[in-house]
C-alpha positions, 0 to 999 in steps of 0.5 A, spaced: 808 536 150 805 530 152 810 529 157 810 535 160 801 534 160 804 528 165 809 531 169 804 536 170 798 531 171 803 528 176 805 535 179 798 536 181 796 530 184 802 531 189 800 537 190 793 534 192 795 529 196 799 533 200 794 538 202 790 532 204 796 529 209 797 536 212 789 536 215 790 529 216 796 531 220 793 538 224 787 534 226 791 527 228 795 533 232 788 534 236 786 527 236 794 525 240 793 532 244 787 529 246 787 522 247 794 520 249 794 527 254 788 530 257 783 523 257 790 519 259 791 524 265 786 530 266 781 524 267 784 521 273 788 527 276 784 533 276 777 531 276 779 524 281 776 519 277 777 511 277 782 508 272 777 505 268 774 512 266 779 514 261 777 507 258 769 510 258 772 517 255 775 513 249 769 509 249 764 515 248 768 517 243 767 511 239 760 509 240 758 516 238 762 515 232 759 508 231 752 510 230 753 517 226 757 514 221 754 511 216 749 518 217 755 523 215 757 517 209 750 519 207 750 526 207 757 526 203 755 523 198 749 528 197 752 535 201 759 534 197 766 531 200 769 537 203 763 541 206 761 535 210 769 535 213 769 542 214 762 542 218 765 535 223 772 539 223 767 545 227 764 541 232 770 540 235 771 547 237 766 548 242 766 541 245 774 542 246 772 550 249 765 547 254 770 540 256 775 545 259 770 549 263 765 544 266 769 540 270 764 534 271 767 527 269 759 526 266 760 532 262 766 530 259 763 523 257 758 527 253 764 532 251 767 527 248 761 523 245 760 531 241 768 529 238 765 523 236 760 527 232 765 531 229 769 526 226 764 522 225 762 526 220 769 529 217 772 522 216 767 518 212 768 524 207 775 524 207 776 519 204 770 518 200 773 524 197 780 520 196 776 515 192 774 520 188 779 524 185 786 517 185 787 512 181 786 505 182 794 504 182 796 510 186 790 509 191 795 505 197 800 510 195 796 516 198 793 511 203 801 511 205 802 517 205 796 519 209 797 515 215 805 518 215 801 524 216 797 521 221 803 518 225 806 525 225 800 529 228 799 523 233 806 524 235 807 531 234 800 531 239 802 528 243 809 531 246 805 537 245 800 535 250 804 531 255 809 538 255 804 541 257 800 537 262 807 536 265 811 543 265 806 547 264 798 546 265 792 542 263 788 549 260 795 550 256 793 542 253 785 544 251 788 550 248 793 547 244 788 541 241 783 547 240 789 550 237 791 545 232 783 543 231 782 550 228 788 549 224 785 544 220 778 545 219 781 552 217 786 548 211 780 544 210 775 551 209 780 554 204 779 551 198 771 548 199 768 554 194 774 551 189 772 544 190 765 546 190 766 546 181 771 541 181 768 534 180 773 528 179 771 521 179 776 515 179 773 509 175 775 503 179 776 499 172 780 493 171 786 495 168 792 491 168 797 492 173 804 491 173 805 483 175 798 482 171 791 483 170 787 487 176 781 481 176 786 476 179 787 481 185 784 480 191 777 484 193 773 482 199 766 484 200 765 490 204 762 485 209 769 482 210 771 488 210 767 490 216 769 483 220 776 484 218 776 492 221 773 489 226 777 484 229 783 489 227 780 496 231 779 491 236 786 489 237 789 496 236 785 499 242 784 495 247 789 497 250 789 505 249 786 507 255 792 503 260 797 507 256 798 511 262 798 506 267 802 502 264 807 508 263 806 510 271 805 503 274 811 498 269 815 503 266 815 507 272 817 513 268 813 520 266 809 520 259 813 526 258 819 522 259 818 516 255 816 522 249 821 524 248 826 519 247 820 517 241 823 522 235 829 518 233 826 511 232 820 514 229 824 518 224 827 512 221 820 509 221 817 513 217 823 514 212 822 507 212 814 506 212 815 511 205 820 507 202 816 500 202 808 504 203 806 504 195 808 496 196 799 494 195 799 497 189 805 494 185 803 487 189 797 485 192 793 489 198 793 483 201 801 482 202 803 489 207 797 487 210 798 480 213 805 482 214 804 488 217 799 485 222 802 480 224 808 483 226 804 488 230 802 483 234 808 479 236 811 487 238 805 490 242 806 483 246 814 484 246 811 489 251 808 485 256 816 482 258 819 489 258 820 494 263 825 498 260 823 505 257 828 505 251 826 497 248 819 499 250 820 505 245 823 501 239 817 495 241 812 502 240 814 505 233 815 498 230 808 496 231 806 503 229 810 502 223 808 495 222 800 498 223 801 503 218 804 499 212 798 494 213 792 501 214 793 503 207 793 496 204 786 495 208 784 503 206 785 501 199 781 495 199 776 498 201 776 504 196 777 499 190 770 495 193 766 500 193 763 505 188 763 512 186 755 513 188 754 510 194 763 510 197 760 515 202 755 511 205 759 505 204 765 507 207 761 510 213 758 503 214 765 501 214 767 506 219 762 505 223 764 498 224 770 501 226 767 505 231 764 500 234 770 497 235 774 503 238 769 504 244 768 496 244 775 495 244 778 501 250 771 500 254 773 492 255 781 494 256 780 499 260 775 494 264 780 488 264 786 494 265 782 495 273 782 488 274 787 485 272 793 490 271 795 494 266 799 489 261 792 484 260 790 489 255 796 489 252 797 481 251 789 480 248 790 485 243 796 481 240 791 475 240 786 480 236 791 481 231 793 475 230 786 473 228 785 479 223 792 476 220 788 469 220 782 472 218 785 475 211 790 469 210 784 464 210 779 470 206 785 470 201 786 462 200 778 461 198 779 468 194 784 464 190 780 457 190 774 461 187 778 463 182 782 456 180 775 454 179 773 459 175 779 458 171 778 451 171 771 452 169 773 456 162 773 451 155 779 451 153 779 453 145 784 449 139 785 452 133 788 446 127 
């Protein structure tokens, strides 16, 4: 009977993780359509803006997220995770509809900021819900599954968006984005009423891990996590405004051609990520974080050394895989460092720093790309990811030295 209960509990955990993964997939598909199709091509081609304007649109989105996320996290602690999440998702629909109807570049920036507010309301509640309902020893695995869903959603959204832009109309791309957003909100709202009666809280506890006491694990403070995520997000967002220009000016191909080369290597990357996604649960949070960021930095820098689309696609997939393996470890470390009662507020604050990094990185990337060409942001992005890696290594070393000092200070009792 006890064995059956364990199987039932595991089945419930997997069903819950699958539900969260579907929401992330649909939401990120909408993000993929918006950022990698509409922002990259609609602004410069239909609204006839300059090369830096995609960066400004991304920055307005990021600034809005930065300002609103701590407040949204505080609301999620009091109003409930699911209700707050659905409220944030609902903002996307009118914002995208107005963006499609009003053909003015500055109105586009305002509606992009409104989308950022919706995302700022949704994400802290979503991640806090994951932390509240996932045991410590499964957090990195669940975060890895969600990251696979995130990457798959962005990939599908990007493919759908660029195909609509190149072969149908910009209006079709807008409607696809609206459709993904509507499905994500509908799926999240489906369980809101049931979730109102569902109170699941996971204690961060000090349970022993497979490889030793959890007390010995790397547990960075919120301040250190904020500094790491600032380096990380600036490093991963600097080059995003230049993707369109890089594809057009360096590779000399359409984005739809590049997108159609992605599925095969992306599937292999997803299989590898699924295989190694729980390494941070089995060993330590910092191991995949350091390795992943280092490989991502090398792959992003290598993009500046080639103009062959097939090589670029594989480097992008390698960087995405490395990033996707490292980010669940960072997310699990953030959940470990926060308490249940104030988790929404703490995660909202970390998300605000993330939003600052995204906004600053995209605005800076747009300006740097406008002045020095589309390759310059990629090189700087690689340097910043190397900086994040060095910061984590230094913090892990400091944590180890502190533990050694504490251990040396404990008196040894000899019975005899």
